[in-house]
C-alpha positions as CSV (number, residue, x, y, z in Angstrom):
1,M,3.0,22.7,-5.8
2,L,2.1,25.7,-3.6
3,R,-1.0,27.8,-4.2
4,S,-2.3,30.6,-2.1
5,R,-5.5,32.6,-2.4
6,F,-6.5,35.7,-0.4
7,T,-10.0,37.1,-0.1
8,T,-11.4,40.1,1.8
9,P,-12.0,39.7,4.7
10,V,-11.3,36.0,4.5
11,L,-7.9,34.6,4.1
12,V,-7.5,31.1,2.9
13,V,-4.2,29.6,2.0
14,L,-3.8,26.2,0.5
15,A,-0.4,24.5,0.5
16,A,-0.5,21.1,-1.2
17,L,2.4,18.8,-0.6
18,A,2.8,15.8,-3.0
19,V,3.1,12.4,-1.3
20,L,5.7,9.9,-2.6
21,S,4.3,6.7,-3.7
22,P,5.7,3.5,-4.7
23,G,5.0,0.0,-4.0
24,P,2.5,-4.4,-3.5
25,L,4.8,-4.0,-1.0
26,G,1.1,-5.7,-2.3
27,T,-0.6,-5.5,-0.5
28,R,-1.4,-3.3,2.2
29,P,-5.1,-2.8,3.1
30,A,-6.5,0.7,2.6
31,F,-6.4,3.0,5.7
32,A,-9.6,4.8,6.7
33,S,-9.5,8.6,6.5
34,A,-10.3,10.7,9.6
35,T,-12.0,14.0,10.0
36,A,-12.4,16.3,13.0
37,T,-14.3,19.6,13.0
38,V,-15.1,22.4,15.4
39,D,-18.3,24.4,15.4
40,P,-18.4,26.7,12.4
41,A,-18.7,30.4,12.5
42,P,-22.3,31.7,12.9
43,A,-24.2,32.1,9.7
44,G,-23.4,35.3,7.8
45,E,-20.2,35.9,9.7
46,P,-17.0,35.6,7.7
47,R,-14.2,33.5,9.0
48,D,-10.6,34.3,8.6
49,S,-8.6,31.1,8.3
50,V,-5.6,29.3,6.9
51,L,-5.8,25.9,5.3
52,V,-2.7,23.8,4.8
53,D,-1.6,20.2,4.1
54,G,1.0,18.5,6.1
55,T,2.9,15.2,5.4
56,G,4.5,12.8,7.9
57,E,6.8,10.0,6.8
58,V,8.2,7.1,8.8
59,Y,10.1,3.9,8.0
60,G,9.8,0.4,9.4
61,T,11.2,-3.0,8.7
62,P,8.7,-5.4,7.0
63,D,7.9,-8.6,8.9
64,T,5.5,-10.3,6.5
65,L,5.9,-11.4,2.9
66,T,3.1,-12.2,0.5
67,A,4.0,-14.3,-2.6
68,E,1.9,-14.9,-5.7
69,L,2.6,-18.5,-6.6
70,G,1.0,-20.6,-9.3
71,V,1.2,-23.5,-11.8
72,E,0.5,-23.6,-15.5
73,T,0.1,-26.7,-17.6
74,T,-0.7,-27.5,-21.2
75,A,-2.4,-30.7,-22.6
76,A,-4.5,-31.9,-25.5
77,T,-7.8,-31.7,-23.7
78,V,-9.3,-29.4,-21.1
79,G,-9.7,-32.3,-18.6
80,E,-6.1,-33.4,-18.9
81,A,-4.8,-29.8,-18.6
82,M,-6.9,-29.2,-15.5
83,D,-5.8,-32.5,-13.9
84,R,-2.2,-31.7,-14.4
85,A,-2.6,-28.2,-13.0
86,S,-4.5,-29.5,-10.0
87,V,-1.9,-32.1,-9.2
88,A,0.9,-29.5,-9.4
89,A,-1.0,-27.0,-7.3
90,T,-1.7,-29.6,-4.7
91,R,1.9,-30.6,-4.4
92,M,2.8,-26.9,-4.1
93,R,0.2,-26.4,-1.4
94,D,1.3,-29.5,0.5
95,A,4.9,-28.2,0.5
96,L,3.8,-24.9,2.0
97,L,1.9,-26.8,4.7
98,R,4.9,-29.0,5.5
99,A,7.0,-25.8,5.8
100,G,4.7,-24.7,8.6
101,I,2.5,-22.2,6.7
102,A,-1.0,-22.0,8.3
103,R,-3.9,-23.0,6.0
104,A,-5.4,-19.6,6.8
105,D,-2.4,-18.0,5.1
106,I,-2.8,-20.0,1.8
107,Q,-5.5,-18.9,-0.6
108,T,-6.4,-20.0,-4.1
109,S,-6.3,-16.7,-6.0
110,S,-7.2,-17.9,-9.5
111,V,-8.2,-20.8,-11.6
112,S,-8.4,-20.6,-15.4
113,V,-8.3,-22.7,-18.6
114,A,-8.0,-21.4,-22.1
115,P,-7.5,-22.9,-25.6
116,K,-4.1,-22.8,-27.2
117,E,-4.1,-22.0,-30.9
118,D,-1.6,-22.3,-33.8
119,E,-0.9,-19.6,-36.4
120,D,-4.1,-20.6,-38.3
121,Q,-6.1,-20.1,-35.1
122,R,-6.8,-23.8,-34.9
123,I,-7.1,-25.2,-31.3
124,I,-4.1,-27.4,-30.7
125,G,-4.5,-27.8,-26.9
126,Y,-5.5,-26.2,-23.7
127,T,-3.6,-24.3,-21.0
128,A,-4.8,-24.5,-17.4
129,S,-3.5,-22.4,-14.5
130,V,-4.0,-22.2,-10.7
131,G,-2.8,-19.3,-8.6
132,L,-2.0,-19.5,-4.9
133,T,-1.4,-16.5,-2.6
134,V,0.7,-17.3,0.4
135,K,1.6,-15.1,3.4
136,I,4.9,-15.9,5.1
137,R,5.4,-14.5,8.5
138,D,8.9,-15.7,9.2
139,L,11.1,-13.8,6.7
140,R,14.2,-15.7,7.8
141,R,12.7,-18.8,6.2
142,A,10.9,-17.1,3.3
143,G,13.5,-18.0,0.7
144,A,13.7,-21.7,1.6
145,I,9.9,-21.9,1.8
146,L,9.4,-20.4,-1.7
147,S,12.1,-22.6,-3.2
148,A,10.5,-25.7,-1.7
149,A,7.1,-24.8,-3.0
150,I,8.4,-24.1,-6.5
151,A,10.4,-27.4,-6.5
152,A,7.2,-29.2,-5.5
153,G,5.3,-27.6,-8.4
154,G,8.0,-28.8,-10.9
155,N,8.3,-27.3,-14.3
156,A,4.7,-26.1,-14.0
157,A,5.5,-23.8,-11.1
158,R,5.5,-20.0,-11.4
159,L,6.3,-17.2,-9.0
160,D,4.6,-14.0,-10.2
161,G,5.8,-11.6,-7.5
162,V,6.2,-10.8,-3.8
163,S,5.2,-7.9,-1.6
164,Y,6.1,-6.9,2.0
165,A,4.1,-5.5,4.9
166,I,4.4,-4.5,8.5
167,D,1.8,-6.6,10.3
168,N,1.3,-4.2,13.2
169,D,1.9,-0.6,11.9
170,A,-0.3,1.2,14.4
171,A,2.7,2.8,16.3
172,L,4.4,3.8,13.1
173,L,1.2,5.4,11.7
174,A,0.7,7.3,15.0
175,T,4.2,8.8,14.6
176,A,3.5,9.7,11.0
177,R,0.3,11.4,12.0
178,R,2.1,13.5,14.6
179,K,4.7,14.5,12.0
180,A,2.1,15.4,9.5
181,F,0.2,17.6,12.0
182,A,3.5,19.3,13.0
183,D,4.3,19.9,9.4
184,A,0.9,21.5,8.8
185,R,1.3,23.7,11.9
186,R,4.7,25.0,10.8
187,K,3.3,26.1,7.4
188,A,0.2,27.7,9.0
189,E,2.3,29.6,11.5
190,L,4.5,30.9,8.6
191,Y,1.5,32.1,6.6
192,A,-0.1,33.7,9.7
193,R,3.1,35.7,10.4
194,E,3.4,36.8,6.8
195,A,-0.2,38.0,7.0
196,G,0.5,39.8,10.2
197,R,-1.9,37.6,12.1
198,R,-1.8,35.1,15.0
199,L,-2.8,31.5,14.6
200,G,-6.0,30.6,16.4
201,R,-7.8,27.4,17.2
202,V,-8.0,24.4,14.9
203,L,-11.3,24.4,12.9
204,K,-11.0,21.2,10.9
205,V,-8.6,18.2,10.5
206,S,-8.9,15.7,7.7
207,E,-6.6,12.8,6.8
208,T,-5.9,11.4,3.4
209,A,-5.8,7.7,3.3
210,A,-2.3,6.6,4.5
211,S,-0.1,5.2,1.8
212,C,2.7,2.7,1.8
213,G,5.7,3.5,-0.3
214,E,8.3,1.0,-1.5
215,C,6.0,-1.9,-0.7
216,D,6.4,-4.1,-3.8
217,G,9.1,-6.6,-4.4
218,G,10.3,-7.6,-7.8
219,R,8.0,-9.3,-10.2
220,G,8.8,-12.1,-12.7
221,A,8.3,-15.7,-13.4
222,F,10.5,-18.8,-13.3
223,A,10.1,-22.5,-13.1
224,G,12.0,-25.2,-11.3
225,G,13.7,-25.5,-7.9
226,G,17.2,-24.7,-6.9
227,S,18.8,-23.1,-3.8
228,A,16.8,-20.9,-1.5
229,A,15.9,-17.6,-3.2
230,P,17.5,-14.6,-1.5
231,I,15.0,-12.5,0.4
232,E,15.8,-8.9,1.4
233,P,12.8,-7.1,2.9
234,G,14.7,-3.8,3.1
235,R,12.6,-1.1,4.7
236,Q,9.1,0.2,4.1
237,R,7.9,3.8,4.0
238,L,4.5,4.8,5.5
239,T,3.2,8.3,4.6
240,V,0.2,10.2,6.1
241,T,-1.1,13.5,4.8
242,V,-3.4,15.7,6.8
243,T,-5.3,18.9,5.9
244,V,-5.7,21.3,8.8
245,E,-7.6,24.6,8.9
246,W,-6.8,27.1,11.6
247,A,-8.7,30.2,12.5
248,L,-6.8,33.5,12.3
249,D,-7.1,35.7,15.3
250,P,-8.1,39.3,14.6
251,S,-5.4,41.6,13.3
252,P,-3.8,43.7,16.1
253,R,-5.1,47.3,16.0
254,R,-2.7,50.0,15.1
255,A,-1.8,52.5,17.8
256,D,-3.3,56.0,17.2
């Protein structure tokens, strides 16, 4: 959506460019926004400027997978249900450790127990569940590792979803930022020309939190073992949006 607004003697143009969004690929941490400013115009003096948004988009290959694993069991009593869930979750955790996953990359994400009722709302048992979040850094072995963990959990095992990430995306984000600024400059120069003005110095730069597109893998649940699950990380999109304000140099005087 493009909006423009002119005032006299101040010109302000706002061009907003929507940013594509996706994905989990889970689970990327939030990026901090950045702002840079230049000394404002003296009080009482109008400032002619153009304000635009620019977007930069880059792609990279994910190198880390995060899986949401878990177990779910049902029994006649709370204690029995929890015991069964604990045993299954321990087997699953041990399988991950044997596969070479570091303890720091395995986290208990949830523990719950709830009554199970029949159609007359009478309690007929209890369901217990334990969730594990695991980060796999070797994507070539990810399918085999997940299959081994699920097999260890038995019929109680669940896989609730996976997400992908680029562990070190600093270089990609730097490229996206340069593209975003260049995109903003192209727009600002166009508006300045159309207004018969020249683009001046940058007055302000602000960055919207960078976003990760196409980050999530498929979601679902299944039990049991089997052959290694196919893992295709594909590619991941990183997008940066910046808002930049340029001063507009004074209009050229007409020849007498």
